[in-house]
N, C-alpha and C positions, 0 to 999 in steps of 0.2 A: 609135604604139608600144603594143604589148600587154604587160602586166605580170601576172604571177601568181607565187605563192610556193611554194617547197619547204618543207613544214611539218615542221620537226624541232625544235619546242619552241624553247629558246634559241638553237639554232643554225639556225633558219629564215632563208631569204633569198629575194629576189626574182630572178626571171629577166625581163629586158627583151628584147623582140623587136621589130625594126623597122629601117627604114632611116634613115640619117642620125644615128645614135647616137654614133658617134666624135666625140671633140672637145667633148662637152657636160659641163662641169664640174658642173653641178647634178645630173646623173644619178649620177656616182660619188662626189661629195663625202660623202654620208651613210655610205658604206662604207669610207672610209680611216681607218685606225687612228690615225696620228700624223702628224708633220710630214714624215717621210721615205718616199719611194716609190721602188721599184725596178722598172722595166719590162723584162721579159725577153721577147725576140722572136727571130727567126732571120733569116738573110741573105735570104730570099725575101720575108717580110713587111715587114721594116723599111723598105724603099724605098717601099713601097706605103702603109702606114698609121701608121708611127711618128710622123711629124709631127703629124698629126691627134690621136693618142692622147696624145701629150705635151702638147697644148695643154689637153686636160681636166684635166691635173695640173700646170698651170702655177703654181698656188699653193703648190706643195710642193717640198721639197728632193728633185729626181728625178735618178736615174742610170738608165743603160740597159746591159743586157747583150745582146749580139747573139751568138746561138749558130749553129752550121752546121745546116742543114736536112736532115731525113731520119730514118727510124726508126732507122738504123744508129747515130744519135747519141744515142739514149735510153739512156744509160749512166751509172754512177757517176762515170766520168771527166768526162762533161760537166756532171753535177750539181755536181762540185767547182767548176767555174768560176763558178758562182752563189755557192756559199758563199765563195770567194775574194773576190769583189766585195763581199759583205755585210760580211765581216770588214775588208777593206781601207778601205771607206768609213765603218767604224764605225757599221754599222746597229744601231739599238736595238731593244728589244723590241716597241715599239708601230708598228715600220715596217710598211708594206703592199707586198707583192709583186703584180705585175700581169702576168698571162699573156696576152700578144698573140700569137696564132698558132692552129695547129692542135691535135690531141690530143697530139702529142709535146711541144710547149711547154707546154701545160696540165699534163700529167702530171709533167713535170720541175719546173715552178715550183710546183705544189701540193706535190710532195714536198719541195722545198726549204723552202717555208713551214712544212710540218708539222715539219720538223727543226730549222730554225734557232731558237736559243734556246728549243727544245722547243715551238715553235708560235707563228707569227705570222700576222696576216690576210693573205689574198690575194683577188684579183678575177680572174675569168675573163673575157677578151675573145676568144672563139673566132672565127676567120676562116675556117674550113672548114665545109662542110655537116656533115660527120661529127662535128666537135667541137661544133657547135651543137645537134645533135639527140641527142648521147650522151655523149661523154667530159667535157664541161664541166659536166655536171650530176650530182650525187650525191657528190662528194668523193672518188673513187678517184683516188689519185695513185700515182707509182712510176716504176721504170725496168726495163729488160729484163735478164735474165741471158742470157749467149751461148747457152745451151741451153733457156731457158724465158722466155716473155714475161711481163711484169708480175709476175714472182716476188718483187720487192722493192719494198715500197711501204708506204702508210699511208692510212687513211681521214682526210681533213681537208677539211671542208666550206669552200667559198668564201664570201666576204661577199655576193657577187652575181655573176650571170652576165649579161653584155652582149652579146646576139647581134645584131650589126649586120648585117642582111640584105644590104646593098649591097656588102659584102665579098666575097660569093659571085660578083660580077661577074668577079673576077680568077681564079677557079677554072678549071683546065683541065677538058675533058669527062671525063677519067678520074677525077679527084678528085671531080667532081659525082657520078658514078656510084657511086663508093665510099661516099659520105655516103648515098646513096638505099638502099644495102644495109641500113644500121641503121635507116632509116625502115621498110623492109619488114619488118624484124624485128618492130617493134611490132604490125603488122598480124597477123603469124603467132602471136605468143605470147598476145595478149590483146585484140585489137581488130579483129574481122572486118568491121565497118562500115567501118573505116579501110582494110583490105585491099581491099575492093571499090572504094572511092573511088581507091585507088592503081592498081588494074588499069584504071580509066576515065580517069585523069588522067596516067598516066606520060609521055605525049608532052609535056604542059604542063610538067612537071617538068623534062625533058631540055632543053626549050626555053627554061628558066629564066623562065617566066612568074612574075611577082612575086607574084600573088595565090596560085597553086598552091604555090609555095614557102613563102610565109608561113604558109599553112594546114598544110602538112605539118610544118614546124618546131614550129609551136605545139602541134599534136596530139601529136607525138612527144615534146616536152617534158612535156607534161601526163601523158602515159603514164608516163615515167621518174619524174617528180616524185611520182606516186602510189605507185609501187612503192618508191622510196627512203624515203618518209615511213612506209611500213609495215615496212620491213626495211632500215634504214640500213647495217648492217655484213654483209650478205649471209649471215645465218643460215638463209635459207630462200627466200622468194619472190623475193628480189632475184637469185638465182642464175639464175633463168628469163630474165634479160636476156642471159645469154650463149649463147643458141641459136646454134648453128654455131661458137662461138668455140674450143671444144676442138679440132675439126678444123682450124679457121682458123689457130689460133695455131701448131699443129704445121707447117702450110704455111709460115707466116711464118718459124719459126725454122729449118726445114730448107732453106729456099731462100735464106736470108741475109737479114736484116732490110732492108727497103727494096725488095726485088726485087718483091714483091707489096704492094699497098696494103692496109691492115688491112681495109677494106670489102670489097675484091675476095676476100680469104681468107675472110672471114665469109660472103660469099655462097655460095661453093663449099661451105663447111661446113654452111650451113643446108640446102643440097640433100642433103647426106650424111645429116644428121640426120633429114630428112624420109624419106629412103630407109629408114633403120633404123627409123623409127617405123612405116612401112608394112609392114616385114618382122615387126614385132610385132603387126600386125593393127590398128594405131590409125588410120591413114590408108589411103585408097584408092590405087590406082595413079594414078586419074585426078586426085586432090588433089596428088600428088607432081609430076605433069606440069604442073598449074595453077601450082605454086610455081616450077618451072623456067621456065615460059613468062614469068612475070613477071620473073624474074631476067634472062633473055635480053632481054625488051623494055627492061629498065633498062640494058642494055649491060654486064652483069656476066659474069664467067667462072662456069662450072658444072662445070669439070673441073680436078681438081688437077694440079700439074706431074707429067710423066710419070714422074719418078723416085720419086714418092710411092707405094710399095708398102706392104703390110701391116706389115712390120718397121719401116720408116721412120716411119709414122705412130705406131705404139705407142712407139717410142723417145721421141718427143717428147710424146705425149699422156700418157705415164707421169709427166711433170713437171707435170701440170695441178694447179691449186690446188683443184679440186673432189674430188680423191682423199681418201677416208676409209677408214680400216682396211684400206688397201691395195687398195680397189675404186675403179675409175675410174667416176665418176658422170658421166652425159652430160644435157645438156637435150634432150629430145625432145618430140614433140607428140602429146598424147592425141586431139587433134582440132585443126582449124583454130581458132585463137584460145584454145587452152588448152595451156599448156606444163607440163611436169614434169621435175624433177631426179630421176634414178633411176640406180641400179646394177643394177636388176633387169631384166637382158636376158642372153641367152646369148652367151657369147664367139664362138661359131661364126657367129652372126648378124652380129656387128660385123665379123669377118673377111670374111664374104661380102659385106657391104656395101662394105668397103674394096677388096676384090678386084675386084669388079665395076667400081667407079669407076676403079681403076688400069688395067683392061683398056680401058675406054672412053677413057681418056686417052692410051693407046697404040695406038688402033685407026687 
């Protein structure tokens, strides 16, 4: 087991990474608030890992909420199911919520914890690669609006993150690649040494080599922890973690939540952001092709859905959380390993970028 901390002063917490972590009461006990624990999971994860997880909390008064699986259920209506159980079971202010699942479960459970009695402790136990390297770390919680992803939420840091790497054995290949998209992101925005490593070791990751996966998870979490420690509430630096997300969230919302996995949409969005960066003279054409080759190697899509023309993209991108004073800010690459959040681009260049990708999608 590898352990390191997200340094946030009084809200600092450890990230545990390694196999065999489920079912270990000694790992979770220091992070439980009181006598009551509620485990929130979904219909896919519960048959696989709920029994082991409950064993870790056997010393507590524990109940379970099992939600439907899928991005389309990341809604206020689903959140209400958690609140209903907390109230019906008379959960007190020192209770602890446990998120057992992927990013949707983590975001829903974290948001419930942020709101219930104005804030209770919660623990993240991510079971997908994407959740282990990204969404479980940093305290972003929330739900989707039908027209805008993650528009409703709160910052609420977990007490700990427990990334049990053996849970990745149950992931299908598509989910694995979706998680790799977020791993690639760290190389592109701030860690070129890691980017080079990914180019050399992608086949190992896809083959689920335990050593390669553990290294990639730890390196990704280190990168995110450093950014979160420097900018917890996304007033500046942390926004660079959203490379490709403005384009990607538009794809998810326009396609109907769940049709595209988050990592798949982000992969296409990162290539579009790289394309726009090249149009601004910041990246070379060869570097854009290098990014595309790595995404293809990771078995990720690089073309938006055929219906995603310029008006459609702008309809959904106009709801992005990074808009300030009416200007759409995008995360772009000044160079490989250096991201910037900027609204300093010509609208005509953005339109040309989207138009070209739309044409390629329909070729």
